C-alpha positions, 0 to 999 in steps of 0.5 A: 423583500419577498422578491429578494427571498425568492431570488436567494432560494432560486440560487440555492436550487441551482446550487443543489443541482450543481451539488448533485451533478458533482456528487454523481460525477464523483461516484462515476469517476472517482472510484476507490483506487485499488486494483480489486475494482479492476475487471477480473477477465483476462483474455489470453491468446496463448498458453506456453511452457515455462520460460528461462531467459538469460541475458539480453540476447536470449530476451531479444530472441524470445521477444522476436518470436512471442512479442514486439518492440525494440527494448528501448524506453520509447519502444519497449519490448512487450510480452502480453496475452500469454499463460504459463503454468510451471506444473509445480516445478521451478518458476513460470517465467525467470529473467536473469541479467536483463536490462532492456526495457520490457513490459509484461502485460495481461498474462497469467502465471500459475503453479510454480514449484514450492521452493522458497529459501535461497532459491525461489520458485515464482510466477515471475522471477527477476534475477538481477534485472532492471527496467521491467514493468509487470502490469495487469497480470494474474499471478496465483498459486505459486510459492512466490507470486513475483520476486525481484532478487539479486540487485534487481532495480528500477522495475515496476509492478502495478495493477496485478492480481496476486493471490494464493501464493504459499510463501509470499505475494511480492518479494523484494530481496538482496540489494534490490533498489528503486523498485515501485510496487503500486496499485496491486491486489495482494490477497490470501497469500502467506505474507503479502509483501516482503522486503529483505536486505533492500533499499529505497523501494516504493510501495504505494496504494496496494490493497494487501488483505487477508494474508497472514501479514500485510508487509514484512520489512527485514533489515531494509532501509529507506523504503517508502510505504505509502497509502496502502491498505494492510487491513484484515490480515489474520491467522498465525501472524495477523499483523498489518505492518512488521518492521524487523531490524528495519531502519529509516523507512517512511510509513505514511498514510496506510490503513493497518486496521482489523488485523487479528493481532497487531496493527504495527509490530516493531523491534528495538533493533530497528530505530529511526523509522518515520511513521505518521498519518496512518490508521491503527484501529480495531486490531485484536491484541494491540494497535502497536507494540515494540518488541525488545530484541538485543538493544539495551534500554538505558533511559526511561523515555526512549525514542526508537521511531518517530511516530509523528512528523512534528505536527501530525501523528497517527490515528489510534482506534483505542485512543478515547478509551485509553485517554478519556479526559483528552481533548482535541482541536478537531485534528489532533489530540492534546495528549501523547499516545504511548506505544509500549516496549514489550517486557519493560517499563519503557515506551515510545510515543506519538506526540501528535495523535490524530483525532480524524482519519484520513487526514487530508495531507497534501500528496497522500492518497489513502486507498478508497478515499480521494481527498480532493473530493473530500475537500470539495464536498466540505466546501460545498457543505459550508457554502450551503450552510451560509446560503441557508443562514442568509435565507433565514436572516432575510425572512426575519427582516 
């Protein structure tokens, strides 16, 4: 019997070594996926004056003198290792009407002009452009950091450091579709990300903090906002997510917590958004509020947006305070979370509020959390408990 006990203890010892190795590998390999962890140093080889490029022909000439590639998908144009300061006049780089494949990489764009109305001065402005990838760039102290405007579609903005832009960090506007904005650090701007009159864009895994507002979506539909960090935004707006006359957008797996005013702010002119698996916690005024703007509310219980997907809703930081008698099954609470409609006695509701967050949903990776590792560690913990119980049972025998 002692020999059997020693054998089980030996197995536990080997298992602990495996656990430690797994944890160490997780620490070394699985860092929180946000661009803030990227190396800050960008090694620039060339400083050039502001650039305006109109059309593919001018782009080919410019790349011939400054870059490389053929402008195709397998061999795109590459512009890298340059620094442009606009001297507070106009945009640093303005591309107009190009559709060649272009990669802008490891560059700095600084000090654009101050226009931010019908004309935008920006670090990088894409005007009716497609197939542009902007990656690993530093874009700061402009009016707008990066703007995609006038049907600019199928562009990718990833891994950039976008800071201290006076109007907006990243702006998508005027029928610009199918753009991807992912894994950027967007901090200390006026608005973090803005989407105006644009559709089917993908905003994912960005770190958008310390702005006046995290993301502002205005009259834009069918956009996917996934796994972003919209926390700790302050000053006048102080809100993580703002939906204004915005319909049928999907808001999933985001963290909108510890903002000065609200986690999420919606209005009655923008119904049909699907909002679930998000965290709204520790916000200064309210976790969520729906403003009454023009829509006549005729029923006692209205459904403006879908606050759950039928089985899982959102995590609300003040849930236990609001509903002290509610119970949960370890995943969801048994009572709906009410979202008030300002100035009325009506409300919207999350029918399946979460009791835990992040919720390990397939395909959703919340910034700072690798849910695969969470599953692995949970499995390890269960196995260790079972082995310890077997040792105790053997000793009793």
